[in-house]
N, C-alpha and C positions, 0 to 999 in steps of 0.2 A: 556287521550286514547293515545296508541303508534301509531304512524304512520301507521305501516304495518296492523294495526287492522282496522284503520280509510277508510282505501282504501279498505278491502276489505269489511266490512260493508255497506259502502256507495254504494259498488258495481263498483267505478271507476276501480279499478282490481280485476278479478274475484276470485284468490287464495291469502292466505296469504304468501306462499313462495314467490311466483310471485312479491310481494309488496314489500318483503324481499329483494328479490332479484335487483329490479328494484332501491330501495333508497341505496343499499349498492353501486351500481354501481354510483352512484353519480347523477341521472337522477330527483331528485326530492328536490326542495328549500320550506322551510318557511319561509317567509316574509323575500325572498331574503338570506338566509343561509341555505347554505348545509346541508342536512337533512339524519340521520340516520334511520333505521325501527325502533330504539328503542327513537326516536324524540316523543316528547309528542306535542300532535295535542291540542288547546284550540278552541272554539268559536272564530271568526273573524280572524282566520289565513287565510292569502292566501298563498294556493300551486301552484306550478308552477310543474308539471308532464311533463316529455318529451317523449313521446310513438312515435319512429320512427323518420320520419319526421315532427310529429306536436308536438307542443308545446301547454299544455294548461292549463290554470290559473283558479284556482277553489278558491272559500271563503267557509270556515267551516261556516254553519248559525246552525247547533245542532250536539251534539252529543249522540249515543245512543249505548248500549253493542250489544242489537241486532234489526234488522231490517225486514219487509216482504220488496218482491223488488218492490211493488207498492209505497212504503214511502222512499225507499234508496234516490232516485233522489233527495230529500227534505233535506237531509243531508248537501247538497254543492248549491250552485250556480255559473256557470259557469260565469266569468268575460271577458276573451277570448280566442280564439282558433286562433292560426296561425301555418302557416306552416314554418317549420325551415329549409334552406340551406343546406345541405350536406357539412362538408368538405372535398373537394377533393384534 
């Protein structure tokens, strides 16, 4: 599954266009490698997403084409969340 679609379906990022922008800015890595919106996501992959001052690491648990809001959080598990110091 494409990275931008996974981020939208799992509701880590609300809109696919926003997911594409975030990944194209280099704020997402898959298993430590820089990722583009078209990168393929597989079960077991570890994603690091940078949201402003927060770095969230999640593990992909399952892939689904569509999902209901209540089930979306089951697509991933949060490994860790940490604050990132801004580069001043």
